[in-house]
C-alpha positions as CSV (number, residue, x, y, z in Angstrom):
1,M,126.6,133.9,93.3
2,M,124.4,131.6,95.5
3,S,121.1,133.2,96.2
4,F,120.1,134.2,99.5
5,R,117.2,131.8,99.2
6,M,119.3,129.2,98.3
7,A,122.2,129.8,101.2
8,T,119.4,129.6,103.8
9,S,117.6,126.6,102.5
10,R,120.9,125.2,102.2
11,L,122.2,125.9,105.8
12,L,119.2,124.3,107.1
13,G,118.3,121.4,105.1
14,M,114.6,122.5,105.5
15,R,111.7,120.4,105.4
16,G,109.7,120.9,102.3
17,T,105.7,120.9,104.3
18,A,103.0,123.3,104.3
19,A,103.4,122.7,108.0
20,G,106.8,124.5,107.6
21,V,105.3,127.2,105.6
22,A,102.4,128.1,108.3
23,S,105.2,128.3,110.9
24,R,106.9,131.1,109.1
25,C,103.8,132.6,108.1
26,Y,102.5,132.9,111.7
27,Y,106.0,134.4,112.9
28,H,105.7,137.0,109.9
29,A,102.0,138.1,110.7
30,R,103.2,138.4,114.8
31,Q,106.4,140.7,113.6
32,T,103.8,142.5,111.3
33,A,101.0,143.1,113.8
34,R,103.7,144.4,116.6
35,G,105.1,147.0,113.6
36,H,108.6,146.2,114.1
37,S,110.6,149.2,112.1
38,K,114.0,148.9,113.8
39,V,115.2,145.7,114.2
40,R,113.2,142.9,112.2
41,P,114.0,139.1,113.0
42,L,114.7,136.9,110.0
43,L,112.7,133.3,110.7
44,L,114.9,130.6,109.1
45,G,113.7,126.9,111.0
46,L,110.5,125.6,110.2
47,M,108.2,123.3,111.6
48,T,108.1,119.9,110.4
49,V,105.5,117.2,111.1
50,G,107.7,115.9,113.7
51,G,108.1,118.7,115.3
52,T,110.2,122.4,115.7
53,Y,113.5,123.5,114.6
54,G,114.2,127.3,114.8
55,V,117.1,129.7,114.4
56,Y,116.7,133.3,114.1
57,R,118.7,136.2,113.2
58,V,118.4,139.8,114.1
59,Y,119.8,142.4,111.7
60,N,119.2,146.7,111.3
61,N,116.3,147.2,108.7
62,N,118.6,149.0,106.4
63,R,116.6,146.3,103.5
64,S,119.5,146.5,101.4
65,T,122.3,143.9,103.0
66,L,120.2,141.0,102.9
67,T,122.5,138.9,100.6
68,G,125.4,139.4,102.9
69,L,123.2,137.5,106.1
70,V,124.4,134.0,105.1
71,R,128.0,133.4,103.5
72,P,127.3,131.4,100.4
73,R,129.2,128.4,100.1
74,T,130.1,126.1,96.6
75,V,128.0,123.1,95.8
76,S,128.0,120.5,93.0
77,A,124.6,121.6,92.0
78,A,126.1,125.0,90.8
79,T,127.9,123.4,88.0
80,Q,124.4,122.2,86.6
81,P,122.0,124.3,84.3
82,E,120.0,126.7,86.9
83,S,116.5,126.3,87.2
84,Q,114.0,129.7,87.8
85,D,113.1,130.4,91.5
86,S,109.9,128.8,91.9
87,V,110.8,125.2,90.8
88,Y,112.3,123.9,94.3
89,S,112.6,126.7,96.3
90,Q,110.5,126.8,99.8
91,G,106.9,128.3,100.3
92,K,105.4,131.5,101.4
93,C,102.4,132.9,102.9
94,H,100.8,133.2,99.5
95,A,101.1,132.0,96.3
96,L,100.0,133.4,93.0
97,Y,98.7,131.1,89.7
98,L,98.1,133.0,86.9
99,W,96.6,130.7,84.0
100,I,96.8,132.6,80.4
101,H,95.0,131.5,77.0
102,L,96.5,133.9,74.7
103,K,94.0,134.6,71.2
104,P,94.6,132.8,67.9
105,K,96.2,135.8,66.3
106,A,98.3,137.0,69.5
107,D,102.2,137.4,68.6
108,A,103.2,134.4,70.2
109,K,107.1,135.3,70.3
110,L,106.5,139.0,71.8
111,C,103.9,137.6,74.3
112,A,106.9,134.8,75.4
113,K,109.2,137.4,75.6
114,V,107.2,139.5,77.8
115,V,106.7,136.9,80.6
116,A,110.0,135.2,80.1
117,D,111.7,138.6,81.6
118,I,110.0,137.7,85.0
119,D,112.7,139.1,86.9
120,S,112.3,142.5,85.6
121,H,108.8,142.1,86.8
122,V,109.2,141.2,90.0
123,D,112.0,143.9,90.4
124,A,109.6,146.5,89.5
125,V,106.8,145.3,92.1
126,S,109.4,144.2,94.8
127,P,112.7,146.8,94.1
128,L,116.2,144.9,95.1
129,D,117.0,148.3,97.4
130,L,113.8,148.4,99.4
131,R,113.4,144.1,99.4
132,D,113.1,142.2,102.7
133,E,111.6,138.4,103.4
134,D,108.4,139.7,103.6
135,D,108.0,140.9,100.2
136,E,110.5,139.2,98.5
137,I,109.0,137.4,95.6
138,W,109.9,134.1,94.2
139,A,108.8,133.4,90.8
140,G,108.9,131.0,87.7
141,V,107.0,131.0,84.0
142,G,105.8,128.0,82.5
143,F,104.9,127.4,78.8
144,G,101.7,125.0,77.6
145,A,102.5,122.4,74.9
146,D,101.1,123.8,71.7
147,F,102.3,127.4,72.9
148,Y,106.0,126.2,73.4
149,G,105.8,124.5,69.9
150,K,104.6,127.5,68.3
151,I,107.5,129.6,69.3
152,G,110.2,127.1,68.6
153,G,110.9,126.1,71.8
154,Q,111.9,122.4,72.2
155,S,111.5,119.9,75.5
156,V,113.6,117.0,75.9
157,M,110.1,115.3,76.7
158,D,106.6,115.6,75.3
159,Y,104.3,117.2,78.0
160,K,100.7,116.5,76.3
161,Y,98.3,116.5,79.6
162,P,95.4,113.8,78.3
163,R,92.0,114.0,79.5
164,R,91.2,111.3,82.1
165,K,87.6,109.7,83.4
166,G,87.1,107.1,86.2
167,A,84.5,106.1,88.1
168,L,84.6,108.8,90.6
169,G,85.2,111.5,88.5
170,E,87.5,113.1,85.5
171,L,90.5,114.9,85.3
172,P,89.8,117.6,82.8
173,S,92.2,118.7,80.2
174,S,92.2,122.4,80.0
175,G,95.3,123.6,78.2
176,G,96.4,127.0,78.4
177,D,99.6,129.0,76.8
178,L,101.2,130.9,79.7
179,F,101.4,130.3,83.5
180,I,103.2,132.1,86.3
181,H,104.0,130.9,89.8
182,A,104.7,133.5,92.4
183,K,105.2,133.0,96.0
184,C,105.3,135.8,98.5
185,N,104.7,136.5,102.4
186,T,102.6,139.8,101.3
187,Y,99.6,139.2,99.2
188,S,99.3,142.7,97.6
189,K,102.9,142.1,96.0
190,L,101.2,139.2,94.3
191,F,98.8,141.4,93.1
192,E,100.7,143.8,91.7
193,L,102.9,140.9,89.8
194,C,99.7,140.0,88.4
195,Q,98.4,143.3,87.3
196,R,101.7,144.4,85.7
197,I,102.1,141.2,83.6
198,I,98.8,141.5,82.1
199,R,99.1,144.6,81.3
200,E,102.6,144.5,79.9
201,L,101.3,142.1,77.4
202,P,100.6,143.1,73.9
203,P,97.0,144.8,73.6
204,D,94.4,142.6,72.8
205,S,96.4,139.4,72.9
206,V,94.6,137.7,75.7
207,D,91.8,135.6,75.2
208,K,91.1,134.8,79.0
209,F,92.8,134.4,82.1
210,E,92.4,133.2,85.9
211,D,94.5,134.6,88.4
212,V,94.2,132.4,92.0
213,Y,95.5,133.5,95.2
214,S,96.4,130.7,97.7
215,F,97.0,131.4,101.8
216,V,98.0,129.2,104.7
217,Y,95.2,127.4,106.4
218,R,95.5,126.2,109.6
219,N,99.0,125.7,110.2
220,G,99.4,123.8,107.1
221,R,96.4,122.1,106.3
222,D,94.4,121.4,103.3
223,L,90.5,122.8,103.4
224,S,89.9,118.9,104.5
225,G,91.6,119.3,107.9
226,F,94.3,117.2,106.7
227,I,97.7,118.2,106.7
228,D,99.1,118.9,103.3
229,G,102.3,117.4,101.6
230,T,103.5,115.6,104.7
231,E,106.1,113.4,102.2
232,N,107.6,116.5,100.5
233,A,111.2,116.0,99.9
234,A,113.3,117.5,102.8
235,D,116.1,119.3,101.6
236,E,116.9,121.6,98.6
237,E,119.6,119.2,97.0
238,E,116.8,116.3,97.5
239,R,113.9,118.6,95.9
240,R,116.3,119.5,93.0
241,E,117.2,116.2,92.0
242,I,113.4,115.4,91.7
243,A,112.3,118.5,90.4
244,V,114.9,119.7,88.0
245,E,115.8,117.9,84.2
246,K,119.7,117.7,84.8
247,E,120.5,118.4,80.7
248,T,118.5,121.7,81.1
249,G,117.9,122.6,84.6
250,A,113.9,122.8,83.2
251,S,111.3,121.5,85.2
252,Y,107.9,119.4,84.3
253,V,104.6,120.9,86.1
254,I,101.4,120.0,86.8
255,T,98.7,122.3,87.7
256,Q,95.0,121.4,88.6
257,V,92.3,123.1,90.3
258,W,90.3,120.9,93.0
259,V,86.9,122.1,94.6
260,H,86.2,120.4,97.5
261,K,82.8,119.2,98.8
262,L,82.7,121.2,101.9
263,D,79.2,119.6,102.5
264,V,81.1,116.1,102.6
265,I,83.4,117.2,104.5
266,N,81.9,118.9,107.2
267,K,79.2,115.8,107.8
268,E,81.6,112.8,107.0
269,E,83.1,110.9,109.9
270,D,86.8,111.3,110.2
271,G,87.5,107.3,110.0
272,T,85.4,107.6,106.9
273,M,87.7,110.2,105.6
274,E,90.7,108.6,107.5
275,K,90.2,105.7,104.8
276,W,90.0,107.7,101.8
277,I,93.1,109.3,102.7
278,G,95.0,106.7,104.2
279,R,96.5,109.2,107.0
280,T,95.0,110.1,110.3
281,R,93.1,113.8,110.2
282,D,94.9,115.1,113.3
283,D,98.1,114.2,113.3
284,S,98.7,112.6,109.7
285,I,100.0,109.0,110.8
286,E,99.9,106.7,107.8
287,L,97.3,104.0,108.3
288,N,99.2,100.5,109.1
289,K,96.2,99.2,107.2
290,K,94.4,101.3,104.5
291,P,92.2,100.6,101.7
292,V,94.0,99.9,97.8
293,T,91.9,102.8,97.1
294,S,93.3,105.4,99.6
295,H,94.9,108.2,98.3
296,V,98.1,107.0,100.0
297,A,98.5,103.9,98.1
298,R,97.3,105.3,94.9
299,M,100.1,107.5,94.6
300,T,103.0,105.4,96.6
301,G,102.0,102.5,94.3
302,G,100.6,100.2,96.8
303,D,98.9,99.7,100.1
304,N,101.8,98.5,102.2
305,F,103.2,100.3,105.7
306,Q,105.5,102.7,104.2
307,Q,105.1,101.4,100.8
308,R,108.3,102.6,98.8
309,K,107.2,105.2,96.5
310,R,107.7,104.5,92.9
311,Y,108.2,108.3,92.0
312,Q,108.7,111.8,94.0
313,I,107.8,115.0,92.8
314,V,107.9,118.5,94.7
315,R,104.7,119.5,95.7
316,Q,103.9,123.2,96.0
317,S,99.9,123.0,96.6
318,M,98.3,125.7,98.6
319,P,94.5,126.1,99.4
320,Y,92.8,128.8,98.0
321,G,89.1,130.2,97.4
322,N,85.9,131.7,99.2
323,L,82.7,130.4,100.6
324,H,80.5,132.2,97.9
325,D,82.0,130.6,95.0
326,K,84.5,127.8,95.0
327,A,86.9,127.0,97.5
328,G,89.7,123.7,97.5
329,L,93.2,123.1,96.8
330,F,95.6,124.2,93.9
331,F,97.5,121.5,93.2
332,I,100.8,122.5,91.6
333,A,103.6,120.2,91.4
334,Y,107.0,119.8,89.5
335,A,109.2,117.2,88.6
336,A,112.4,116.1,86.1
337,S,110.3,114.3,83.9
338,P,106.0,114.0,83.3
339,E,106.8,110.4,83.7
340,K,105.8,110.7,87.3
341,F,102.4,112.6,86.6
342,E,101.2,110.4,84.4
343,Y,101.4,107.3,86.5
344,M,99.9,109.1,89.7
345,L,97.0,110.5,87.5
346,D,96.2,106.9,85.9
347,R,96.4,105.5,89.1
348,M,93.6,108.0,90.2
349,V,91.1,107.2,87.7
350,G,91.3,103.3,87.3
351,A,93.7,103.6,84.5
352,D,96.4,101.1,86.1
353,V,96.7,97.4,86.1
354,D,94.2,97.1,89.0
355,K,91.9,99.4,87.7
356,E,91.0,100.9,91.2
357,C,90.1,104.4,91.7
358,D,91.5,107.3,94.0
359,D,88.9,107.5,97.2
360,I,90.0,111.6,97.7
361,M,87.4,112.2,94.4
362,R,84.6,111.8,97.1
363,L,85.7,114.8,98.9
364,T,86.7,116.8,95.9
365,K,86.4,117.6,92.5
366,C,89.0,118.4,89.7
367,V,87.8,121.1,86.9
368,K,90.7,122.2,85.4
369,G,94.1,121.0,84.8
370,T,96.9,120.7,82.3
371,Y,100.9,120.4,82.2
372,W,103.7,123.5,81.7
373,Y,107.4,123.2,80.8
374,F,109.3,125.7,83.0
375,P,112.7,126.1,81.1
376,G,116.0,126.7,82.7
377,K,117.1,130.4,83.3
378,E,119.3,129.9,80.3
379,Q,116.5,128.9,78.0
380,L,114.4,131.5,79.5
381,K,117.0,134.1,78.7
382,K,117.0,133.4,75.3
383,L,113.3,134.1,75.1
384,A,113.5,137.2,76.7
385,S,116.2,138.8,74.6
């Protein structure tokens, strides 16, 4: 049966922007602050860059009839292999990015079995009989290329992540064995999920890990002040087409930790940064004339106005951090092929034919990055058994 998430998304054909996430999070915060206990509105609509479309539905808070709110309908995608819940679902108010390096002598298959059973970890933290839209968790698990080969896994495409370096900085290759991406409107649920996964892994198997928690900033903006995800795919079917490998239900994922140069952002003129990005800062309007080195021009493949994109990806990036240490953007995106990422990364560091670099690297620095393979649900079940 189609999940509640799937049904609501298809009902609306939602816009996948960070601004849309922000509108839902704002509403969620308002209702939480008011302390509603008997009746809880469900926000099904969300804000796009062009405006807001809202559909509200009120239901009794018995927390057990959630899946009956929207009647599922059959779609052609149902015949394709199913992907994990994090892959093309919409964003929520917070996200967890759990990046794990295992020790060389760790039992790789046992570790894979623990994380592959991601649904049981989610159910333990957010029990089905108590779950509502505030604390439901959409999660997925990915595997590094070396680790996946070690446990006998096979991907259709190679997804090694090479280090890149250009005139404006480098894109380091950080490796990693296991990665969890989870989304929830309640921060503490993500913290609990991380605790549980680390605790359930075999003793003395983890070499190091980093758990990053993200948040919505200023109604869907990046910490630089620019609106994030303006050109993300609109509806669920389109997002699936972009993000999911048809044969397997799998997805290839890029993760990068970007640390923003807040001193540069705070003192630089808007006009200068707009040329670096290729859009206006206030309302994210694409510049008619923009440098070939602007971020928009580098990612789309040219500096023409509304240049047709060579490749599309499903971005799920969000701001993270604190002021005493580091803050910036946790970049994460899903695609049906790593070729899409390769093209974009080459164009960032001047490795494409025109040798130009991406001006976005003037206001932020990449300190960590790699690719992951998120198997389809059937593949994942085999690892969990």
